C-alpha angles and dihedrals in degrees: 000000000000119000115263126221107260119211125185111269091241090057091050092061092246116160120248106231131185126179097276089054086073085070091043097263129117113238114250122244115265121241112283122244125248092274092055093241124120120214109218122211129190121213114203108213128155143257124329093250097061140066099257091070100058093033090052089049088056092050089050091050094050092049094046095046100043109029111076112229094012128106121184132192130191118232125212108230141163090259144256103349094049091041091058093046090050089051093050091049091049090243090121130034101200127024141188111228140175115239095236095052090042090054090053092045094053090051096041093236137126111017088357094057093100095032096052135228117323115226096221127152127190129250098177144342101239112185141312123282109220117214101231117192101196127197138139130264112264096037092103094233110139102149139022088258089061088070090081110126091005130121105249135175112220097188136270118316106260094031133121087230090065094051094050093043091054090050093049092049089052090049089055092051095254127136107223093213102044109020098054136033097243128212123182107217136145122236099274096044089046090056091051091048094051090047089054093047093245095123134028099212143349139209119230126176108199149111123282132290094026108198098225093047089049088053090055092047090051095051112114116242096025130088116204122225125196110203117221112240106167088106086080091065099093091055092046092050092048094047102035106020131259099269100073107047130047139161119266131179121231104208118232091240092064097088131017112256098029110142096204147333115309127212113220142162116273129199128181124254115220132194107221139181135195111277090240096059106121115264095233093052092051090048092053093047092050092047092049094050092056098038091051100034089129089070090055093046091051089057098045131000093224087075089070086074091066106104134154089247097050097038093071098047128079105023117142091206130051121269124255114255091238091059092044090054091056094046091049091052088052091047089238101114113111097183091245 
């Protein structure tokens, strides 16, 4: 995939969203520090139809409300790949990233081969993204291989969804350019497209429940179907190692209309920062996220999965020293 020109989120007309913006309110400025200057941080999240967007708004709110002299805003982006490029270019200060894309970014391979290695370090492993292959009952799509000759959205360009979708198609023996009619849409546009009959299915890598998928499942006259895809796991392990991908169950109660539990591919989401962010600032951010986790949980239930035990396991890049200091104080650091 050729490198795309990356412009700062503010130049792309992207809204600056903190947690209260989810309710239609602009987050208030945090108290200023003793010197009267406010340090402003940008949190690169994802599209409005996914979990990164509200979760990132929660992270921004916690930082703004509880770190004196710091104000954070959450940026709407295309997703993981762009987030990491923004971080490398110092156009974002914190970023949400999928473990598989983060692994490629750290090594400067795959879609980052021309861009170069990204100097990202982890603050916390947040929760699993579940690779949801979404269609409607009656389409005759039971496996990833059944997507042959169908019109399928593989996610926004510059997203982690796209990377994982391409890999899963390959695992099913499908060429992404010739065996499907490919669209490149985010979660919310994909839902609108499947409602309008413009696509047959779409990939979405996100937490559950994903708001836009929930909207589709709640639409009268349509019955959602999540297609199992964990059968691609052996190929993914052989090709990309066994530390990034794992099988996860989406419970049948997740979306209205599901006929049973569905086994899918999971990959960890990681909150990362540039390696040059000061240690004390990273320490204070990490401390605030755990001390005010209730704020995050109130914004999205996936934040309930953030624990001291899980936060330090599953990152594909090293942790920042500021985060490590906090975990050591809490006797949670495993040295991984």
